[in-house]
C-alpha positions in Angstrom: -16.8 -6.6 -18.6 -18.1 -3.2 -19.4 -21.0 -3.2 -16.9 -19.3 -5.2 -14.2 -17.8 -3.7 -11.0 -14.5 -4.7 -9.6 -16.2 -6.4 -6.7 -18.4 -8.5 -9.0 -15.4 -9.6 -11.0 -13.5 -10.6 -7.8 -16.5 -12.5 -6.5 -16.9 -14.3 -9.9 -13.2 -15.2 -9.9 -13.3 -16.3 -6.3 -16.2 -18.8 -6.9 -13.9 -20.9 -9.1 -11.1 -21.2 -6.4 -10.9 -23.8 -3.7 -10.6 -23.0 0.0 -6.7 -23.2 0.2 -6.4 -20.8 -2.8 -8.8 -18.4 -1.2 -7.0 -18.6 2.1 -3.6 -18.0 0.4 -5.0 -14.9 -1.6 -6.5 -13.5 1.6 -3.3 -13.9 3.6 -1.3 -12.2 0.8 -3.8 -9.4 0.6 -3.5 -8.8 4.3 0.3 -8.8 4.2 0.4 -6.4 1.3 -2.1 -4.1 3.1 -0.1 -4.1 6.3 3.2 -3.6 4.5 2.0 -0.6 2.5 -0.2 1.1 5.1 1.4 4.2 6.6 1.6 5.1 10.2 1.2 8.9 10.2 1.4 11.5 7.6 4.2 11.5 4.9 7.0 13.9 5.6 7.8 16.6 3.0 11.4 17.6 2.4 12.0 21.4 2.9 14.6 21.5 0.1 13.2 19.5 -2.8 9.5 19.1 -1.6 9.7 15.3 -2.0 7.2 13.2 0.0 8.9 10.7 2.3 7.8 7.9 4.5 6.5 9.0 7.9 9.5 7.3 9.7 12.1 8.7 7.3 15.0 10.6 8.8 16.6 11.7 5.5 15.0 12.7 2.2 14.9 9.8 -0.3 15.4 12.2 -3.2 18.1 14.7 -2.1 19.4 13.3 1.2 18.8 16.3 3.4 18.0 15.5 7.0 14.2 15.9 7.6 13.0 18.1 10.5 12.1 16.3 13.6 8.5 16.3 14.6 
């Protein structure tokens, strides 16, 4: 696997799957992408400098209330 790219490995693996398996993997990949994509920039805590989710109200690390936008 030294000279193979990630895309070629995925294509090689996908050729051995049937249509239902490919559909399942595609749906899971889309769900994971949508669940992990962020809407907006991360919010940095002014006290501990922790990066928080864009929609966070309180810092996940120290609990201080984040500034409103």
